[in-house]
C-alpha positions as a Markdown table, in Angstrom:
| # | Residue | x | y | z |
|---|---|---|---|---|
| 1 | Met | -28.2 | -120.8 | 82.6 |
| 2 | Gly | -30.3 | -117.7 | 83.2 |
| 3 | Lys | -29.3 | -114.1 | 82.3 |
| 4 | Gly | -28.8 | -113.3 | 86.0 |
| 5 | Asp | -26.2 | -116.0 | 86.4 |
| 6 | Lys | -24.3 | -114.8 | 83.3 |
| 7 | Asp | -24.3 | -111.2 | 84.6 |
| 8 | Trp | -23.0 | -112.4 | 88.0 |
| 9 | Lys | -20.2 | -114.3 | 86.4 |
| 10 | Ala | -19.2 | -111.4 | 84.2 |
| 11 | Lys | -19.1 | -109.1 | 87.2 |
| 12 | Ala | -17.1 | -111.6 | 89.2 |
| 13 | Lys | -14.6 | -111.9 | 86.4 |
| 14 | Lys | -14.2 | -108.1 | 86.1 |
| 15 | Leu | -13.7 | -107.8 | 89.9 |
| 16 | Lys | -11.1 | -110.6 | 89.9 |
| 17 | Ala | -9.1 | -108.8 | 87.2 |
| 18 | Lys | -9.4 | -105.5 | 89.1 |
| 19 | Leu | -8.1 | -107.2 | 92.3 |
| 20 | Glu | -5.1 | -108.7 | 90.3 |
| 21 | Arg | -4.2 | -105.3 | 88.9 |
| 22 | Ala | -4.3 | -103.8 | 92.4 |
| 23 | Arg | -2.1 | -106.6 | 93.8 |
| 24 | Gln | 0.5 | -106.1 | 91.1 |
| 25 | Arg | 0.5 | -102.3 | 91.8 |
| 26 | Leu | 1.0 | -102.9 | 95.5 |
| 27 | Glu | 3.9 | -105.3 | 94.7 |
| 28 | Arg | 5.6 | -102.6 | 92.5 |
| 29 | Leu | 5.2 | -100.0 | 95.3 |
| 30 | Ala | 6.6 | -102.3 | 97.9 |
| 31 | Ala | 9.6 | -103.3 | 95.8 |
| 32 | Pro | 12.9 | -101.5 | 96.6 |
| 33 | Pro | 13.5 | -98.8 | 94.0 |
| 34 | Thr | 16.4 | -99.4 | 91.6 |
| 35 | Ser | 18.3 | -97.2 | 89.3 |
| 36 | Ala | 19.0 | -98.0 | 85.6 |
| 37 | Ala | 22.2 | -99.7 | 86.8 |
| 38 | Gly | 20.3 | -101.9 | 89.2 |
| 39 | Val | 21.5 | -100.3 | 92.4 |
| 40 | Ile | 19.0 | -100.6 | 95.3 |
| 41 | Ala | 18.1 | -97.4 | 97.1 |
| 42 | Pro | 18.2 | -98.2 | 100.9 |
| 43 | Pro | 14.7 | -98.0 | 102.4 |
| 44 | Ala | 14.4 | -94.6 | 104.1 |
| 45 | Ala | 12.3 | -96.0 | 106.9 |
| 46 | Lys | 15.0 | -98.4 | 108.2 |
| 47 | Val | 16.6 | -97.1 | 111.4 |
| 48 | Val | 19.6 | -99.0 | 112.7 |
| 49 | Gln | 19.1 | -100.0 | 116.4 |
| 50 | Ile | 22.6 | -99.9 | 117.9 |
| 51 | Ser | 23.2 | -103.0 | 120.1 |
| 52 | Pro | 22.7 | -102.3 | 123.8 |
| 53 | Leu | 26.0 | -104.2 | 124.3 |
| 54 | Ala | 28.0 | -101.8 | 122.1 |
| 55 | Pro | 31.0 | -100.0 | 123.5 |
| 56 | Ala | 30.8 | -96.2 | 124.1 |
| 57 | Gly | 32.3 | -95.5 | 120.7 |
| 58 | Phe | 35.0 | -96.4 | 118.2 |
| 59 | Pro | 38.4 | -96.5 | 119.9 |
| 60 | Asp | 41.0 | -93.9 | 119.1 |
| 61 | Leu | 43.3 | -96.2 | 117.0 |
| 62 | Pro | 46.8 | -94.8 | 116.4 |
| 63 | Pro | 48.4 | -94.9 | 112.9 |
| 64 | Val | 50.6 | -97.9 | 112.1 |
| 65 | Ala | 53.7 | -97.2 | 110.1 |
| 66 | Gly | 53.4 | -98.7 | 106.7 |
| 67 | Val | 49.6 | -98.9 | 106.4 |
| 68 | Glu | 47.2 | -96.4 | 104.7 |
| 69 | Phe | 43.4 | -96.6 | 104.4 |
| 70 | Ala | 40.7 | -95.3 | 102.1 |
| 71 | Ala | 36.9 | -95.8 | 102.0 |
| 72 | Gly | 34.4 | -95.0 | 99.3 |
| 73 | Thr | 31.0 | -95.5 | 97.7 |
| 74 | Ala | 30.8 | -97.8 | 94.8 |
| 75 | Gly | 27.1 | -98.7 | 94.8 |
| 76 | Val | 27.8 | -102.4 | 95.0 |
| 77 | Arg | 24.2 | -103.0 | 96.3 |
| 78 | Tyr | 22.9 | -99.8 | 97.9 |
| 79 | Lys | 23.0 | -96.3 | 96.5 |
| 80 | Gly | 24.9 | -93.8 | 98.6 |
| 81 | Arg | 26.3 | -96.2 | 101.1 |
| 82 | Thr | 30.0 | -96.4 | 101.9 |
| 83 | Asp | 30.8 | -100.0 | 100.8 |
| 84 | Val | 34.4 | -100.4 | 99.8 |
| 85 | Met | 37.7 | -100.1 | 101.6 |
| 86 | Leu | 41.3 | -100.2 | 100.4 |
| 87 | Ala | 44.4 | -100.7 | 102.5 |
| 88 | Arg | 47.9 | -100.2 | 101.1 |
| 89 | Leu | 50.7 | -102.0 | 102.8 |
| 90 | Ala | 54.4 | -101.1 | 102.7 |
| 91 | Pro | 57.0 | -103.2 | 100.7 |
| 92 | Gly | 58.1 | -106.3 | 102.6 |
| 93 | Thr | 54.9 | -106.6 | 104.7 |
| 94 | Ala | 54.4 | -110.1 | 106.1 |
| 95 | Val | 50.8 | -111.3 | 105.5 |
| 96 | Ala | 49.2 | -114.2 | 107.5 |
| 97 | Gly | 45.7 | -115.3 | 108.0 |
| 98 | Ala | 42.9 | -117.8 | 108.6 |
| 99 | Phe | 39.7 | -118.5 | 106.7 |
| 100 | Thr | 36.4 | -120.2 | 106.8 |
| 101 | Arg | 36.5 | -124.0 | 106.3 |
| 102 | Ser | 33.0 | -123.9 | 104.6 |
| 103 | Ser | 32.9 | -126.3 | 101.6 |
| 104 | Thr | 31.0 | -123.5 | 99.8 |
| 105 | Arg | 33.5 | -120.7 | 100.5 |
| 106 | Ala | 33.7 | -117.8 | 98.2 |
| 107 | Ala | 36.1 | -117.2 | 95.3 |
| 108 | Cys | 37.9 | -114.4 | 97.2 |
| 109 | Val | 38.5 | -116.8 | 100.1 |
| 110 | Leu | 40.1 | -119.4 | 97.9 |
| 111 | Asp | 42.2 | -116.7 | 96.2 |
| 112 | Cys | 43.5 | -115.4 | 99.5 |
| 113 | Gln | 44.3 | -118.9 | 100.8 |
| 114 | Ala | 46.4 | -119.5 | 97.8 |
| 115 | Lys | 48.4 | -116.2 | 98.3 |
| 116 | Ile | 48.7 | -116.0 | 102.1 |
| 117 | Gly | 51.9 | -116.7 | 104.0 |
| 118 | Lys | 54.5 | -116.1 | 101.4 |
| 119 | Asp | 57.6 | -114.0 | 101.8 |
| 120 | Ser | 57.8 | -111.0 | 99.4 |
| 121 | Pro | 59.8 | -107.8 | 99.1 |
| 122 | Glu | 56.8 | -106.2 | 97.4 |
| 123 | Gly | 54.1 | -104.1 | 98.9 |
| 124 | Ala | 50.6 | -105.4 | 99.3 |
| 125 | Ala | 46.9 | -104.3 | 99.4 |
| 126 | Ile | 43.6 | -105.4 | 100.8 |
| 127 | Leu | 40.4 | -104.5 | 99.1 |
| 128 | Val | 37.0 | -105.2 | 100.7 |
| 129 | Asn | 33.5 | -104.6 | 99.6 |
| 130 | Ser | 30.2 | -105.0 | 101.5 |
| 131 | Gly | 26.7 | -105.6 | 100.0 |
| 132 | Asn | 27.6 | -108.7 | 97.9 |
| 133 | Ala | 29.5 | -111.8 | 99.1 |
| 134 | Asn | 30.5 | -112.9 | 95.6 |
| 135 | Ala | 29.8 | -116.4 | 96.9 |
| 136 | Phe | 28.1 | -119.3 | 95.0 |
| 137 | Thr | 28.6 | -117.3 | 91.8 |
| 138 | Gly | 30.5 | -119.9 | 89.7 |
| 139 | Ala | 33.2 | -118.9 | 87.2 |
| 140 | Ala | 31.9 | -115.4 | 87.4 |
| 141 | Gly | 33.0 | -115.2 | 91.0 |
| 142 | Gln | 36.6 | -116.0 | 90.1 |
| 143 | Ala | 36.5 | -113.6 | 87.2 |
| 144 | Ser | 35.4 | -110.8 | 89.5 |
| 145 | Val | 38.3 | -111.6 | 91.9 |
| 146 | Asp | 40.8 | -111.6 | 89.1 |
| 147 | Ala | 39.5 | -108.3 | 87.7 |
| 148 | Leu | 39.7 | -106.6 | 91.1 |
| 149 | Cys | 43.2 | -107.9 | 91.9 |
| 150 | Ala | 44.4 | -106.7 | 88.5 |
| 151 | Gly | 42.7 | -103.3 | 88.9 |
| 152 | Val | 44.3 | -102.7 | 92.3 |
| 153 | Ala | 47.6 | -104.0 | 91.1 |
| 154 | Gln | 47.6 | -101.5 | 88.2 |
| 155 | Thr | 46.4 | -98.7 | 90.4 |
| 156 | Leu | 48.9 | -99.1 | 93.1 |
| 157 | Gly | 51.8 | -100.6 | 91.1 |
| 158 | Leu | 51.8 | -104.0 | 92.8 |
| 159 | Pro | 51.8 | -107.6 | 91.6 |
| 160 | Ala | 48.3 | -109.1 | 91.5 |
| 161 | Gly | 49.6 | -111.9 | 93.7 |
| 162 | Arg | 50.0 | -109.3 | 96.5 |
| 163 | Val | 46.4 | -108.1 | 96.4 |
| 164 | Phe | 44.0 | -109.7 | 98.9 |
| 165 | Thr | 40.2 | -109.2 | 98.4 |
| 166 | Ser | 37.2 | -109.9 | 100.6 |
| 167 | Ser | 33.5 | -109.6 | 99.9 |
| 168 | Thr | 30.6 | -109.7 | 102.3 |
| 169 | Gly | 26.8 | -109.5 | 101.9 |
| 170 | Val | 24.2 | -111.3 | 99.9 |
| 171 | Ile | 25.1 | -114.8 | 98.6 |
| 172 | Gly | 24.4 | -116.0 | 95.1 |
| 173 | Glu | 24.4 | -112.8 | 93.2 |
| 174 | Pro | 27.1 | -111.8 | 90.7 |
| 175 | Leu | 29.4 | -109.1 | 92.0 |
| 176 | Pro | 29.2 | -105.9 | 89.9 |
| 177 | His | 33.0 | -105.5 | 90.2 |
| 178 | Glu | 33.1 | -102.8 | 87.5 |
| 179 | Arg | 31.5 | -100.5 | 90.0 |
| 180 | Ile | 34.4 | -101.1 | 92.4 |
| 181 | Leu | 37.0 | -100.7 | 89.7 |
| 182 | Ser | 35.5 | -97.4 | 88.8 |
| 183 | Val | 36.3 | -95.9 | 92.2 |
| 184 | Leu | 39.9 | -97.3 | 92.6 |
| 185 | Asp | 41.5 | -94.1 | 91.4 |
| 186 | Asp | 39.5 | -92.1 | 93.9 |
| 187 | Leu | 40.4 | -94.5 | 96.7 |
| 188 | Ser | 44.1 | -94.5 | 95.9 |
| 189 | Gly | 44.1 | -90.7 | 96.0 |
| 190 | Gln | 42.5 | -90.7 | 99.5 |
| 191 | Leu | 44.8 | -93.2 | 101.1 |
| 192 | Asp | 45.6 | -91.9 | 104.6 |
| 193 | Ala | 47.3 | -93.5 | 107.7 |
| 194 | Gly | 44.5 | -92.1 | 109.8 |
| 195 | Gly | 41.6 | -93.6 | 107.8 |
| 196 | Ile | 41.0 | -96.8 | 109.7 |
| 197 | Glu | 37.6 | -95.8 | 111.3 |
| 198 | Ala | 36.1 | -95.1 | 107.8 |
| 199 | Ala | 37.5 | -98.4 | 106.6 |
| 200 | Ala | 35.8 | -100.2 | 109.6 |
| 201 | Arg | 32.5 | -98.6 | 108.6 |
| 202 | Ala | 32.8 | -99.5 | 105.0 |
| 203 | Ile | 32.9 | -103.2 | 105.7 |
| 204 | Met | 29.7 | -103.3 | 107.8 |
| 205 | Thr | 26.6 | -105.2 | 106.7 |
| 206 | Thr | 24.0 | -105.9 | 109.5 |
| 207 | Asp | 26.5 | -104.6 | 112.0 |
| 208 | Thr | 25.2 | -101.8 | 114.3 |
| 209 | Phe | 28.6 | -100.4 | 115.1 |
| 210 | Pro | 32.1 | -100.4 | 113.7 |
| 211 | Lys | 34.6 | -102.6 | 115.6 |
| 212 | Gly | 38.1 | -101.7 | 116.5 |
| 213 | Ala | 40.8 | -102.7 | 119.0 |
| 214 | Met | 44.5 | -101.9 | 119.7 |
| 215 | Ala | 47.5 | -102.8 | 121.8 |
| 216 | Glu | 51.0 | -101.6 | 122.2 |
| 217 | Val | 54.1 | -103.7 | 123.2 |
| 218 | Glu | 57.3 | -102.1 | 124.6 |
| 219 | Thr | 60.6 | -103.4 | 123.4 |
| 220 | Asp | 64.2 | -102.3 | 124.0 |
| 221 | Thr | 64.2 | -100.3 | 120.7 |
| 222 | Gly | 60.7 | -98.9 | 120.8 |
| 223 | Pro | 57.1 | -99.8 | 120.9 |
| 224 | Ile | 55.2 | -102.2 | 118.6 |
| 225 | Arg | 51.7 | -101.1 | 117.6 |
| 226 | Ile | 48.8 | -103.4 | 116.8 |
| 227 | Val | 45.4 | -102.2 | 115.6 |
| 228 | Gly | 42.5 | -104.2 | 114.2 |
| 229 | Ile | 39.0 | -103.8 | 112.7 |
| 230 | Ala | 36.3 | -106.3 | 112.2 |
| 231 | Lys | 32.8 | -106.8 | 110.9 |
| 232 | Gly | 30.3 | -109.4 | 112.0 |
| 233 | Ser | 26.9 | -109.6 | 113.5 |
| 234 | Gly | 25.0 | -112.7 | 112.1 |
| 235 | Met | 26.2 | -116.0 | 110.6 |
| 236 | Ile | 28.6 | -116.3 | 113.5 |
| 237 | Ala | 30.0 | -119.7 | 114.4 |
| 238 | Pro | 33.5 | -121.3 | 114.5 |
| 239 | Asp | 35.4 | -122.5 | 111.4 |
| 240 | Met | 36.7 | -119.6 | 111.3 |
| 241 | Ala | 34.3 | -117.4 | 113.2 |
| 242 | Thr | 32.2 | -116.0 | 110.4 |
| 243 | Met | 33.3 | -112.5 | 110.0 |
| 244 | Leu | 35.9 | -110.3 | 108.3 |
| 245 | Val | 38.9 | -109.2 | 110.4 |
| 246 | Tyr | 41.9 | -107.1 | 109.5 |
| 247 | Ile | 44.8 | -106.6 | 111.9 |
| 248 | Phe | 47.8 | -104.4 | 111.3 |
| 249 | Thr | 51.1 | -104.1 | 113.1 |
| 250 | Asp | 54.4 | -102.4 | 112.5 |
| 251 | Ala | 56.2 | -105.4 | 114.0 |
| 252 | Thr | 59.2 | -106.9 | 112.2 |
| 253 | Ile | 58.5 | -110.6 | 112.1 |
| 254 | Pro | 59.0 | -113.5 | 109.6 |
| 255 | Val | 55.7 | -114.5 | 107.9 |
| 256 | Ala | 56.0 | -118.1 | 109.1 |
| 257 | Ser | 56.3 | -116.9 | 112.7 |
| 258 | Leu | 53.4 | -114.5 | 112.3 |
| 259 | Gln | 51.3 | -117.3 | 110.9 |
| 260 | Lys | 52.1 | -119.6 | 113.8 |
| 261 | Ile | 51.1 | -117.0 | 116.3 |
| 262 | Val | 47.8 | -116.3 | 114.5 |
| 263 | Ser | 46.9 | -119.9 | 114.1 |
| 264 | Arg | 47.5 | -120.9 | 117.7 |
| 265 | Asn | 45.3 | -118.1 | 119.1 |
| 266 | Leu | 42.2 | -118.8 | 117.0 |
| 267 | Asp | 40.7 | -121.2 | 119.5 |
| 268 | Thr | 40.5 | -118.6 | 122.2 |
| 269 | Ser | 39.2 | -115.9 | 120.0 |
| 270 | Phe | 37.4 | -116.3 | 116.6 |
| 271 | Asn | 36.8 | -120.0 | 117.0 |
| 272 | Ala | 35.4 | -119.5 | 120.5 |
| 273 | Ile | 32.3 | -117.4 | 119.6 |
| 274 | Thr | 28.9 | -118.1 | 118.2 |
| 275 | Val | 25.8 | -116.1 | 117.6 |
| 276 | Asp | 23.6 | -118.4 | 115.6 |
| 277 | Ser | 25.7 | -121.5 | 114.8 |
| 278 | Asp | 25.8 | -120.6 | 111.1 |
| 279 | Thr | 29.1 | -120.5 | 109.4 |
| 280 | Ser | 29.5 | -118.1 | 106.5 |
| 281 | Thr | 31.0 | -118.6 | 103.0 |
| 282 | Ser | 33.3 | -115.6 | 103.2 |
| 283 | Asp | 35.1 | -115.4 | 106.6 |
| 284 | Ala | 38.6 | -114.1 | 106.6 |
| 285 | Leu | 41.2 | -113.0 | 109.1 |
| 286 | Ile | 44.2 | -111.2 | 107.6 |
| 287 | Val | 47.1 | -110.0 | 109.8 |
| 288 | Ala | 49.7 | -107.8 | 108.2 |
| 289 | Ala | 53.1 | -106.9 | 109.8 |
| 290 | Thr | 54.8 | -104.1 | 107.9 |
| 291 | Gly | 58.1 | -104.1 | 109.7 |
| 292 | Lys | 58.2 | -100.3 | 109.7 |
| 293 | Gly | 58.0 | -99.6 | 113.4 |
| 294 | Pro | 60.9 | -99.0 | 115.8 |
| 295 | Gly | 60.2 | -102.2 | 117.8 |
| 296 | Lys | 62.9 | -104.9 | 118.1 |
| 297 | Pro | 62.7 | -107.6 | 115.4 |
| 298 | Leu | 60.9 | -110.7 | 116.5 |
| 299 | Thr | 63.1 | -113.5 | 115.2 |
| 300 | Asn | 62.7 | -115.9 | 118.1 |
| 301 | Leu | 59.2 | -116.6 | 119.4 |
| 302 | Arg | 60.6 | -117.9 | 122.7 |
| 303 | Leu | 62.1 | -114.5 | 123.7 |
| 304 | Arg | 60.3 | -112.1 | 126.0 |
| 305 | Glu | 59.5 | -109.5 | 123.3 |
| 306 | Ala | 57.9 | -112.1 | 121.0 |
| 307 | Arg | 55.9 | -113.6 | 123.9 |
| 308 | Asp | 54.7 | -110.1 | 124.8 |
| 309 | Phe | 53.8 | -109.5 | 121.2 |
| 310 | Glu | 51.8 | -112.7 | 121.0 |
| 311 | Ala | 49.9 | -111.9 | 124.2 |
| 312 | Ala | 49.0 | -108.5 | 122.8 |
| 313 | Leu | 48.0 | -109.8 | 119.4 |
| 314 | Ala | 45.9 | -112.5 | 121.1 |
| 315 | Gly | 44.2 | -109.8 | 123.2 |
| 316 | Val | 43.3 | -107.8 | 120.1 |
| 317 | Met | 41.9 | -110.9 | 118.5 |
| 318 | Gln | 39.8 | -111.8 | 121.5 |
| 319 | Asp | 38.6 | -108.2 | 121.9 |
| 320 | Leu | 37.4 | -108.1 | 118.3 |
| 321 | Ala | 35.8 | -111.5 | 118.6 |
| 322 | His | 33.9 | -110.4 | 121.7 |
| 323 | Gln | 32.7 | -107.2 | 119.9 |
| 324 | Val | 31.2 | -109.4 | 117.2 |
| 325 | Val | 29.2 | -111.3 | 119.8 |
| 326 | Arg | 28.1 | -108.0 | 121.4 |
| 327 | Asp | 26.8 | -107.0 | 118.0 |
| 328 | Gly | 25.0 | -110.3 | 117.5 |
| 329 | Glu | 21.8 | -109.7 | 115.5 |
| 330 | Gly | 19.2 | -108.7 | 118.1 |
| 331 | Ala | 21.5 | -109.4 | 121.1 |
| 332 | Thr | 20.7 | -108.0 | 124.5 |
| 333 | Lys | 22.9 | -110.3 | 126.6 |
| 334 | Phe | 26.6 | -111.2 | 126.4 |
| 335 | Val | 27.2 | -114.7 | 127.7 |
| 336 | Glu | 30.2 | -116.7 | 128.6 |
| 337 | Ile | 29.8 | -120.5 | 128.7 |
| 338 | Arg | 32.5 | -121.7 | 131.0 |
| 339 | Val | 33.1 | -125.5 | 130.9 |
| 340 | Thr | 35.4 | -127.2 | 133.4 |
| 341 | Gly | 36.1 | -130.7 | 134.5 |
| 342 | Ala | 35.9 | -132.3 | 131.1 |
| 343 | Glu | 37.9 | -135.5 | 130.3 |
| 344 | Thr | 39.3 | -134.1 | 127.1 |
| 345 | Ala | 39.7 | -130.7 | 125.5 |
| 346 | Ala | 37.5 | -131.9 | 122.6 |
| 347 | Asp | 34.8 | -132.8 | 125.1 |
| 348 | Ala | 35.0 | -129.4 | 126.8 |
| 349 | His | 34.6 | -127.7 | 123.4 |
| 350 | Arg | 31.6 | -129.9 | 122.5 |
| 351 | Val | 29.8 | -129.1 | 125.7 |
| 352 | Ala | 30.5 | -125.4 | 125.5 |
| 353 | Met | 29.3 | -125.1 | 121.9 |
| 354 | Ala | 26.2 | -127.3 | 122.6 |
| 355 | Val | 25.1 | -124.9 | 125.4 |
| 356 | Ala | 26.1 | -121.8 | 123.5 |
| 357 | Asn | 24.2 | -122.8 | 120.3 |
| 358 | Ser | 21.1 | -124.2 | 122.0 |
| 359 | Pro | 18.0 | -122.2 | 120.9 |
| 360 | Leu | 16.3 | -123.2 | 124.2 |
| 361 | Val | 19.1 | -121.9 | 126.3 |
| 362 | Lys | 19.4 | -118.7 | 124.2 |
| 363 | Thr | 15.7 | -117.9 | 124.3 |
| 364 | Ala | 15.6 | -118.6 | 128.0 |
| 365 | Ile | 18.4 | -116.1 | 128.4 |
| 366 | Ala | 16.5 | -113.5 | 126.3 |
| 367 | Gly | 13.5 | -114.0 | 128.5 |
| 368 | Glu | 15.6 | -113.7 | 131.7 |
| 369 | Asp | 14.4 | -117.2 | 132.7 |
| 370 | Ala | 16.8 | -119.1 | 135.0 |
| 371 | Asn | 16.0 | -122.4 | 133.3 |
| 372 | Trp | 19.1 | -124.3 | 134.1 |
| 373 | Gly | 17.4 | -127.5 | 133.1 |
| 374 | Arg | 17.9 | -126.5 | 129.4 |
| 375 | Val | 21.7 | -126.3 | 130.1 |
| 376 | Val | 21.5 | -129.9 | 131.5 |
| 377 | Ala | 19.7 | -131.0 | 128.3 |
| 378 | Ala | 22.3 | -129.3 | 126.1 |
| 379 | Val | 25.2 | -131.0 | 127.9 |
| 380 | Gly | 23.4 | -134.3 | 127.4 |
| 381 | Lys | 23.0 | -133.9 | 123.6 |
| 382 | Ser | 26.5 | -132.6 | 123.0 |
| 383 | Gly | 28.1 | -136.0 | 122.4 |
| 384 | Ala | 30.7 | -135.4 | 125.0 |
| 385 | Lys | 31.3 | -137.8 | 127.9 |
| 386 | Ala | 29.2 | -136.7 | 130.9 |
| 387 | Asp | 27.8 | -138.3 | 134.1 |
| 388 | Arg | 24.6 | -136.9 | 135.4 |
| 389 | Asp | 25.6 | -137.5 | 139.0 |
| 390 | Leu | 28.9 | -135.6 | 138.6 |
| 391 | Leu | 27.5 | -132.6 | 136.9 |
| 392 | Thr | 27.5 | -129.1 | 138.5 |
| 393 | Ile | 25.6 | -126.1 | 137.0 |
| 394 | Arg | 26.4 | -122.5 | 138.0 |
| 395 | Phe | 24.9 | -119.2 | 137.0 |
| 396 | Gly | 27.5 | -116.6 | 138.0 |
| 397 | Asp | 28.8 | -117.6 | 141.5 |
| 398 | Met | 25.6 | -119.5 | 142.3 |
| 399 | Val | 25.5 | -123.3 | 142.3 |
| 400 | Leu | 22.1 | -124.3 | 141.1 |
| 401 | Ala | 22.5 | -128.0 | 140.6 |
| 402 | Glu | 25.0 | -130.7 | 141.5 |
| 403 | Lys | 25.3 | -134.4 | 142.0 |
| 404 | Gly | 22.4 | -135.1 | 139.7 |
| 405 | Trp | 19.9 | -132.9 | 141.5 |
| 406 | Arg | 18.9 | -129.3 | 142.3 |
| 407 | Val | 20.9 | -128.0 | 145.4 |
| 408 | Pro | 18.8 | -128.0 | 148.6 |
| 409 | Asp | 19.1 | -124.3 | 149.1 |
| 410 | Tyr | 18.2 | -123.4 | 145.5 |
| 411 | Asp | 16.9 | -119.8 | 145.4 |
| 412 | Glu | 14.8 | -119.2 | 142.3 |
| 413 | Ala | 14.5 | -115.5 | 143.1 |
| 414 | Ala | 18.2 | -115.0 | 143.2 |
| 415 | Ala | 18.8 | -117.0 | 140.0 |
| 416 | Ser | 16.1 | -114.9 | 138.2 |
| 417 | Ala | 17.6 | -111.7 | 139.5 |
| 418 | Tyr | 21.0 | -112.7 | 138.1 |
| 419 | Met | 19.5 | -113.3 | 134.6 |
| 420 | Lys | 18.6 | -109.6 | 134.4 |
| 421 | Asn | 22.3 | -108.7 | 134.0 |
| 422 | Gln | 23.6 | -107.7 | 130.6 |
| 423 | Glu | 26.6 | -109.9 | 131.0 |
| 424 | Leu | 26.2 | -113.5 | 132.2 |
| 425 | Val | 28.4 | -116.5 | 133.0 |
| 426 | Ile | 27.0 | -120.0 | 132.8 |
| 427 | Gly | 29.3 | -122.6 | 134.4 |
| 428 | Val | 29.2 | -126.3 | 133.6 |
| 429 | Asp | 31.6 | -128.6 | 135.6 |
| 430 | Leu | 31.6 | -132.2 | 134.3 |
| 431 | Gly | 33.5 | -133.6 | 137.2 |
| 432 | Leu | 35.5 | -136.0 | 135.0 |
| 433 | Gly | 38.9 | -134.4 | 134.4 |
| 434 | Thr | 40.9 | -131.2 | 134.1 |
| 435 | Ala | 40.1 | -130.0 | 130.6 |
| 436 | Ala | 38.3 | -126.6 | 130.3 |
| 437 | Lys | 36.9 | -124.3 | 127.6 |
| 438 | Ser | 35.2 | -120.9 | 127.5 |
| 439 | Val | 33.1 | -119.7 | 124.5 |
| 440 | Trp | 31.1 | -116.6 | 124.1 |
| 441 | Thr | 27.6 | -116.2 | 122.8 |
| 442 | Cys | 24.5 | -114.0 | 123.0 |
| 443 | Asp | 20.8 | -114.4 | 123.5 |
| 444 | Leu | 18.3 | -115.1 | 120.8 |
| 445 | Thr | 15.5 | -112.5 | 120.5 |
| 446 | His | 12.7 | -111.8 | 118.1 |
| 447 | Arg | 14.9 | -109.0 | 116.7 |
| 448 | Tyr | 17.1 | -111.7 | 115.1 |
| 449 | Ile | 14.1 | -112.8 | 113.0 |
| 450 | Asp | 13.2 | -109.2 | 112.1 |
| 451 | Ile | 16.8 | -108.6 | 110.8 |
| 452 | Asn | 17.1 | -111.8 | 108.8 |
| 453 | Ala | 13.5 | -111.8 | 107.4 |
| 454 | Asp | 14.3 | -108.8 | 105.3 |
| 455 | Tyr | 18.1 | -109.0 | 104.9 |
| 456 | Arg | 18.0 | -108.9 | 101.1 |
| 457 | Ser | 15.7 | -105.8 | 100.9 |
């Protein structure tokens, strides 16, 4: 080997080392800065793009007797971000709920499931953090839940069995629960009946707006108030909806009756929405009835007041569910899939979810392409009983296909014009029976990829 070859190899080696040092420096510069405690500073360049389907603003929710809220900054994941909420409930509050059926559900979900639905004269509390889901964290996850329940119990003078916790955020990282414990005294000092909007903001993750809804029911002795907040944007699919939802009412109602009402209205609200077909580990719906309002006690669900209360609660549940879809990650279209003529209710549900979850359907909607053939394909793959020659497809009021073929007067221009609307209805009639089902979804845009590609940063 000549001297020239040796010199060339030496120079190449030095250049390679220099490039490696430069690469490492770029990685350090690109990494999110952390404090000594490991709290990530939120990237300054990130600007939240509020969903075009968002309501005009957070509703003016009235106070509910027997409920107080506080929100604070614990630095669970991001420095300076409001990320924890505490709700204190009056003695004797009835607490009902529903939770994800994921086989990998978080420790806080399992803990709430064990506590929910029990009569107690004691008060209660709900503690929620964002930034960390405390899911898939092994024994440490349960230890965090136990520590938080004990901390809230001590701070508020409650039994630990009446403290319900939820966590939402990144999966698989231990929850730094000591940061939450350190702000409990501050939170308890800030509890306020009018603090529900701050609480709604504290539980947000990829949400672009806080979600709230309300209803009021008149009874012979006075009104019953119902207010609710929710978070949810991605990982939205049934079993139980993939979100966190907290609904509060001053109604006087036995816990068993409240649970019955909640359970039978899931299928028209939180189990009838999907953004991306992914079920989370941490979904929870908690409904608390304080019994501190002037409304007539609801001891018989067959009486008018109880029926009115159920209708109002169902309306709040559906309103919050729809807001979650309207905030679907990257969503620009709010879509109802309306299935009729199915042989069974199960088949109606299968078809509706197959269409709502189809990436081909959802991307066509995003592109404002009236591609009804993709709807036909989704029906066919659903596993439900269907007959090609009995199928009818509608976009809005327009019949596009029926009897196994495109309608003779099909108008592509009219169908394409309809797809430009922000709110769409896709109708599927199977022509086999009387069962029906509506579910709600959104389109699938490139923004969904943008959000989820850097979710942990």
